[in-house]
C-alpha positions in Angstrom: 36.5 -59.2 -21.7 35.7 -59.2 -18.2 37.7 -57.4 -15.7 40.2 -59.5 -14.2 40.2 -59.4 -9.9 44.0 -60.3 -9.0 44.1 -62.2 -5.3 46.5 -60.5 -3.7 49.1 -63.6 -2.7 49.4 -64.5 -6.4 50.5 -60.6 -6.9 53.6 -60.8 -3.9 54.3 -64.3 -5.3 54.1 -62.9 -9.1 56.6 -60.1 -7.9 58.9 -62.4 -6.0 59.3 -64.4 -8.7 60.3 -61.6 -10.9 64.1 -61.5 -10.6 64.8 -58.5 -13.3 66.6 -56.6 -10.2 66.7 -52.6 -10.4 65.6 -52.7 -14.8 62.5 -53.7 -13.6 60.4 -50.6 -12.7 57.4 -50.7 -9.9 55.8 -47.0 -10.1 53.1 -45.8 -7.8 50.4 -43.7 -7.4 49.4 -41.7 -4.3 45.6 -40.9 -3.6 43.5 -43.2 -4.1 46.4 -46.0 -4.8 49.0 -46.5 -1.7 46.1 -44.6 0.3 42.6 -44.3 0.7 41.2 -41.2 -0.5 42.7 -38.1 -1.5 45.4 -36.2 0.8 44.2 -32.7 -0.9 41.0 -33.0 1.1 42.6 -33.9 4.4 45.0 -30.9 3.7 42.4 -28.6 3.2 40.7 -29.4 6.3 43.5 -29.0 8.0 44.2 -25.4 6.6 40.9 -24.5 7.1 40.8 -25.4 11.3 44.3 -23.1 10.6 42.4 -20.4 8.7 45.1 -20.9 6.1 42.5 -21.2 3.2 39.1 -19.9 2.4 35.9 -20.4 0.9 37.0 -17.6 -1.3 40.1 -19.7 -2.7 38.4 -22.7 -2.9 35.3 -21.2 -5.4 38.4 -19.8 -7.4 39.6 -23.3 -8.0 36.2 -25.1 -8.5 35.8 -22.1 -11.2 39.1 -22.7 -13.0 38.1 -26.9 -13.2 34.1 -26.1 -14.4 35.3 -22.8 -16.9 37.6 -25.5 -18.6 35.3 -28.1 -19.0 36.5 -30.4 -16.0 39.5 -31.4 -14.6 42.3 -31.9 -17.5 46.6 -30.8 -17.8 45.4 -27.4 -18.5 42.8 -26.8 -15.6 44.9 -29.0 -12.9 48.3 -26.7 -14.1 46.0 -23.6 -13.0 44.5 -25.2 -9.7 48.1 -26.1 -9.0 49.3 -21.7 -9.7 46.8 -20.8 -7.5 47.8 -23.4 -4.4 51.6 -22.2 -5.3 50.2 -18.6 -5.1 48.5 -19.2 -1.7 52.0 -20.3 -0.2 54.0 -17.7 -1.6 56.7 -16.2 1.1 56.2 -19.0 3.5 59.5 -20.6 4.4 59.9 -24.4 3.0 60.5 -25.8 6.1 57.1 -24.5 7.3 55.3 -26.7 4.6 57.3 -29.5 5.4 56.2 -29.6 8.9 52.9 -29.4 7.5 53.6 -32.5 5.9 54.4 -34.5 8.6 51.6 -33.4 10.4 49.3 -34.4 8.0 51.1 -37.8 7.7 51.1 -38.2 11.2 47.7 -37.4 11.7 45.8 -38.7 8.9 47.6 -40.0 6.3 49.7 -42.9 8.0 46.6 -44.7 9.1 45.2 -44.4 5.4 47.9 -46.4 3.7 46.5 -49.3 2.3 48.4 -52.5 4.1 48.1 -54.2 0.9 49.5 -51.9 -1.2 52.5 -51.8 1.8 52.9 -55.5 1.3 52.9 -54.8 -2.3 55.7 -52.3 -2.3 57.8 -54.3 0.4 57.5 -57.5 -2.5 59.4 -55.3 -5.2 61.9 -53.7 -2.6 63.0 -57.2 -1.7 63.1 -58.2 -5.4 65.7 -55.8 -6.2 63.5 -53.7 -8.5 63.7 -49.4 -8.7 60.5 -48.4 -6.6 59.4 -44.6 -7.1 56.2 -42.6 -6.1 55.0 -41.2 -9.2 52.1 -38.5 -8.0 50.2 -35.1 -9.1 50.2 -33.7 -5.6 52.9 -32.0 -4.0 55.9 -32.9 -2.4 55.1 -32.1 1.1 52.3 -34.4 1.0 53.9 -37.1 -0.5 57.6 -37.1 0.7 56.6 -38.5 4.2 55.2 -41.1 3.1 57.7 -41.8 0.8 60.6 -41.8 3.8 57.8 -44.4 6.0 57.6 -46.9 3.3 61.2 -46.9 2.5 61.0 -45.8 -1.5 64.0 -43.7 -2.4 62.3 -42.2 -5.7 59.9 -39.6 -5.5 58.2 -37.7 -9.2 56.0 -35.2 -8.0 54.5 -31.7 -8.3 57.0 -28.9 -6.3 56.9 -25.3 -5.7 59.8 -22.7 -6.5 61.4 -21.5 -4.0 64.5 -19.3 -3.8 66.7 -19.4 -0.4 64.3 -21.1 1.4 61.0 -19.2 0.7 58.0 -20.0 -1.8 58.0 -17.5 -4.5 54.4 -18.3 -5.4 55.2 -20.3 -8.8 55.3 -24.4 -9.8 58.7 -26.1 -11.2 57.7 -27.3 -14.7 56.7 -29.3 -16.5 53.6 -29.6 -14.3 53.0 -33.4 -13.5 49.3 -34.7 -14.3 48.3 -37.4 -16.6 50.4 -37.2 -19.9 52.7 -34.9 -18.1 53.5 -38.4 -15.4 53.9 -40.9 -18.5 56.5 -38.4 -19.7 57.8 -37.8 -16.7 58.0 -41.2 -16.1 59.8 -42.3 -19.5 62.2 -39.9 -18.6 63.2 -41.1 -15.4 62.9 -45.2 -17.0 65.8 -43.7 -19.6 67.8 -42.2 -17.1 68.1 -45.2 -14.7 68.2 -48.1 -17.0 64.7 -49.6 -16.8 62.6 -51.5 -18.9 59.1 -50.1 -19.1 58.2 -53.1 -20.9 58.8 -55.3 -17.7 57.6 -53.0 -15.0 54.5 -52.3 -13.2 52.7 -49.2 -12.6 49.6 -49.5 -9.8 47.2 -46.5 -10.2 43.8 -45.6 -9.9 42.8 -42.0 -11.9 41.8 -42.5 -15.0 44.4 -39.3 -15.9 47.0 -42.7 -15.8 45.6 -44.6 -18.5 48.4 -43.1 -20.5 50.8 -44.9 -18.7 49.3 -47.8 -18.1 49.8 -48.5 -21.6 53.5 -47.4 -21.5 54.4 -50.4 -19.1 54.3 -54.3 -19.7 52.5 -54.7 -16.5 49.5 -52.2 -15.7 48.0 -53.0 -12.5 44.8 -50.4 -12.3 43.9 -50.2 -8.4 41.1 -49.2 -7.2 40.5 -47.8 -10.9 38.1 -45.1 -11.5 35.7 -46.0 -14.3 37.2 -45.4 -17.2 40.4 -47.0 -16.5 38.3 -49.7 -15.2 36.3 -50.2 -18.6 40.0 -49.9 -20.2 41.0 -52.7 -18.2 38.6 -54.9 -19.0 39.2 -54.3 -22.2 42.6 -54.8 -22.1 43.1 -57.5 -19.9 44.7 -55.8 -17.1 44.3 -57.4 -13.8 42.7 -55.2 -11.4 43.6 -54.8 -7.7 40.6 -53.4 -5.2 40.9 -52.9 -1.7 38.4 -52.1 1.0 40.7 -52.4 4.0 40.7 -48.4 4.9 38.4 -45.9 4.6 35.9 -48.2 5.8 36.8 -47.9 9.7 33.4 -46.2 11.5 33.8 -44.2 14.0 30.3 -44.8 15.1 30.5 -48.7 15.4 34.2 -48.7 17.0 32.3 -46.4 19.6 29.5 -49.0 19.9 31.7 -51.7 20.4 33.6 -50.1 23.5 30.6 -49.0 24.6 29.1 -52.7 24.5 31.7 -53.4 27.8 28.8 -51.0 29.9 25.9 -53.7 29.7 28.3 -57.4 29.1 30.2 -55.5 32.8 26.5 -55.3 34.0 25.8 -59.3 33.0 29.5 -60.0 34.7 28.4 -58.3 37.5 25.5 -60.4 38.1 27.7 -63.9 37.6 30.0 -62.8 40.2 27.4 -62.2 42.7 25.5 -65.5 41.6 29.0 -67.3 42.1 30.2 -65.3 44.9 33.6 -65.2 42.9 34.9 -62.0 41.5 37.1 -64.0 39.0 34.5 -65.8 37.7 32.3 -62.5 36.9 35.5 -61.1 35.0 36.0 -64.4 33.0 32.6 -63.5 31.7 33.6 -60.4 30.7 36.9 -61.0 29.1 35.4 -64.1 27.8 32.2 -62.0 26.0 33.3 -58.6 25.2 36.1 -59.3 23.1 33.5 -61.4 21.1 31.4 -58.6 20.8 33.6 -56.0 19.7 34.9 -57.8 16.5 31.5 -58.9 15.9 30.3 -55.5 15.6 33.5 -54.0 13.7 32.8 -56.8 11.2 36.5 -58.7 12.4 37.6 -62.5 12.7 40.9 -63.6 13.6 42.1 -66.3 12.1 43.7 -68.6 14.9 46.6 -71.5 14.6 47.8 -73.4 17.2 44.5 -72.2 19.2 44.9 -75.6 21.5 48.5 -74.6 22.7 46.7 -71.4 24.7 45.0 -74.3 27.0 47.7 -76.5 27.5 49.6 -75.1 29.8 47.7 -72.3 32.4 49.0 -70.1 34.2 51.4 -69.0 31.3 52.7 -65.6 30.0 51.4 -64.9 27.1 53.2 -62.5 25.6 52.2 -61.2 21.6 53.9 -58.9 19.1 52.8 -55.2 19.1 51.1 -53.8 16.4 48.5 -51.1 16.5 45.9 -50.2 19.6 43.3 -53.4 18.8 46.4 -56.0 19.2 45.8 -56.4 22.3 42.5 -57.0 22.0 43.2 -59.6 20.2 45.6 -61.4 22.2 42.6 -61.2 25.1 40.0 -63.0 22.9 42.5 -66.4 22.5 43.6 -66.1 26.1 40.0 -65.3 27.2 40.1 -66.3 30.8 41.5 -66.3 34.1 44.5 -63.6 33.4 45.3 -60.5 33.8 48.2 -58.1 32.3 50.4 -54.9 31.9 49.7 -52.0 29.9 51.4 -48.7 29.8 50.9 -45.8 32.3 49.2 -43.4 30.0 46.3 -45.9 29.7 45.4 -45.6 33.4 43.2 -42.7 33.1 42.0 -43.6 29.5 37.8 -44.1 30.1 37.7 -47.5 28.6 40.9 -49.2 29.4 41.4 -47.9 32.0 38.1 -47.8 34.0 38.8 -52.3 32.6 42.0 -52.6 33.5 41.4 -51.6 37.4 39.0 -54.4 37.4 41.2 -56.9 36.0 44.1 -55.8 38.2 46.2 -54.4 35.1 49.7 -53.3 36.4 49.9 -50.1 34.8 54.1 -49.3 34.2 55.8 -45.9 33.8 58.2 -47.0 30.8 60.2 -43.8 31.8 60.6 -44.6 35.4 62.4 -48.6 35.6 62.2 -48.6 39.0 58.5 -47.8 39.6 58.0 -50.0 36.7 59.6 -53.2 38.3 57.6 -52.2 41.6 54.3 -52.3 39.4 55.2 -56.0 38.1 55.2 -57.4 41.7 51.7 -57.9 42.2 51.2 -59.0 38.9 54.3 -61.5 39.8 52.4 -62.6 42.7 49.4 -62.9 40.8 51.0 -65.4 37.9 52.4 -67.8 41.4 48.5 -68.1 42.7 47.5 -69.1 39.0 46.5 -66.4 37.6 47.8 -66.1 33.4 49.5 -62.6 32.6 49.2 -61.0 28.9 51.7 -58.7 28.0 53.5 -57.2 24.7 57.5 -57.8 25.6 58.5 -54.8 23.2 56.4 -52.6 25.0 55.1 -50.1 22.2 53.9 -50.6 18.8 56.1 -51.6 16.2 56.4 -51.5 12.4 53.7 -54.0 10.8 57.0 -56.0 9.1 59.7 -55.7 12.5 60.2 -56.9 15.5 61.1 -54.4 18.5 63.5 -55.4 21.0 62.1 -57.4 23.8 62.1 -55.9 27.2 63.0 -57.9 30.3 59.3 -57.9 32.8 57.6 -60.6 31.0 60.1 -62.8 30.8 61.0 -62.3 34.8 57.2 -62.3 35.8 57.9 -66.0 34.2 61.0 -66.9 36.0 59.7 -65.6 39.3 56.3 -67.6 38.7 57.5 -70.5 37.7 55.7 -70.6 34.6 56.0 -71.4 31.0 55.7 -68.5 28.2 53.0 -69.2 25.3 54.3 -67.2 21.8 50.8 -65.3 20.6 52.2 -64.3 17.0 50.0 -61.6 15.0 50.7 -61.1 11.4 48.1 -58.5 9.9 46.9 -56.5 13.0 47.3 -53.3 10.7 44.4 -55.1 8.5 42.1 -53.7 11.1 43.5 -50.0 12.1 46.9 -48.7 11.3 49.7 -48.3 13.9 47.6 -45.2 16.1 44.2 -45.5 14.1 41.2 -45.0 17.2 38.9 -46.7 14.6 38.7 -50.6 13.5 38.2 -51.6 9.9 36.2 -54.5 9.2 38.8 -57.3 7.6 40.6 -60.3 8.9 43.2 -61.0 10.9 45.9 -64.0 11.1 47.4 -65.0 14.3 49.9 -68.2 15.2 49.8 -69.7 19.0 53.1 -71.4 19.6 54.0 -74.1 21.4 54.6 -73.4 26.1 58.1 -72.7 26.6 59.6 -73.7 30.0 61.6 -71.2 31.7 63.1 -74.3 33.8 66.8 -73.1 33.3 66.2 -69.9 32.7 68.7 -67.5 34.8 69.6 -63.7 35.3 73.4 -64.7 33.8 72.0 -65.9 30.4 68.6 -63.7 30.2 69.5 -61.9 27.5 70.3 -64.7 25.2 66.7 -66.7 26.0 65.2 -63.4 25.3 67.2 -62.9 21.7 66.1 -66.4 20.9 62.7 -65.6 22.0 62.0 -62.7 19.7 64.1 -64.6 16.6 60.6 -67.1 17.4 59.1 -64.2 16.6 60.8 -63.2 13.2 61.4 -66.7 11.8 57.6 -66.8 12.4 56.5 -63.9 10.5 59.2 -64.3 7.9 57.7 -67.7 7.4 54.5 -68.2 8.3 53.0 -71.7 9.2 50.7 -73.5 6.8 
């Protein structure tokens, strides 16, 4: 039997239709399943940089695996014990801090957005969601907290009064041991494994796949993929993380230089500075996305052109969504950016040419003053691009809107055009510095006039505008 590829919309729709509630378990492996790659690799790199881990320890761990005939329950337990001995005497809070730092710097951007959507789908259906991993608690608990997963089954180190003893809490969770732990958990929580899901990539997780009614091999290893094909288990495969190329991303950003040179020529020939800037804004974003394999699927594009000038507002997800919004507005616009970007070699330089207003978010008085020139340019016919949330927010949430964008529209007497971005995380996590290939969905809504808006009803109008984003993201057009 050939492997069945399950499309993501079908997966989420299947979960949403499952009304089993808490008696249905959704068990998620961590490395290679929830995240691309392996957290241990990044932890080891961090430890070696901090001189907390030495080549000799790695040689001993490899010797255990090779001498034991490969990775199996016995050799895994021995390697884990070596790790525990290496941490002996350290405060537990030290490891918690290391784990949190590792998550913030490396792991957060490695979470597959597709898996994140699946986790949320199970949570929305009221299923009992659990992270089940052979990694240690300080590796997985920051991720569980971030995803709102309350149940964590993983390996832990023994502690005595907040200090690590150098021992491992038994039993060790790996392969059959993990399957045993899940059965105990299911019995204690009234979970029907026959109706439950298990998402994992490792060959060692095959025993647990057999125990659940809905096995979901995710990016499976060779053996697990073979078993899945024989059994007809649906297989999930994701490539949206770990494919980001620093070289490709840098090439995209540096393409600004030749495009800016050409734009300078266009501006000089036309004797019009704005003509040169429009050449850059219309071509650079397309070039960046083309180099990085990014497609922008836009609905309602005609709304971006039906009334100009306008204040275009977009929901802020990552470092690249401003590029997405700019690729839709395309020309005759300026924008607002946080003050920290003023010194950025790319955004700062490009922003100064585009007359961007860099505002200090901590100083409301100077922020208001910085917006004055933008109001004047808008009144003279230039559109404005701005993220009213002011900062990047969680993928499925919409942060509170600040007043600046709306006051600009009111002062200039121009409409507001909402640009709603659904899945910018497909091309990069919240703090990602490199772009992954992928397709981003965008809806441009009809222009909203601000006639009748006053300072008295401004808060109410802004709340209605934010709700428009919430509703659009919840019930995506088409």
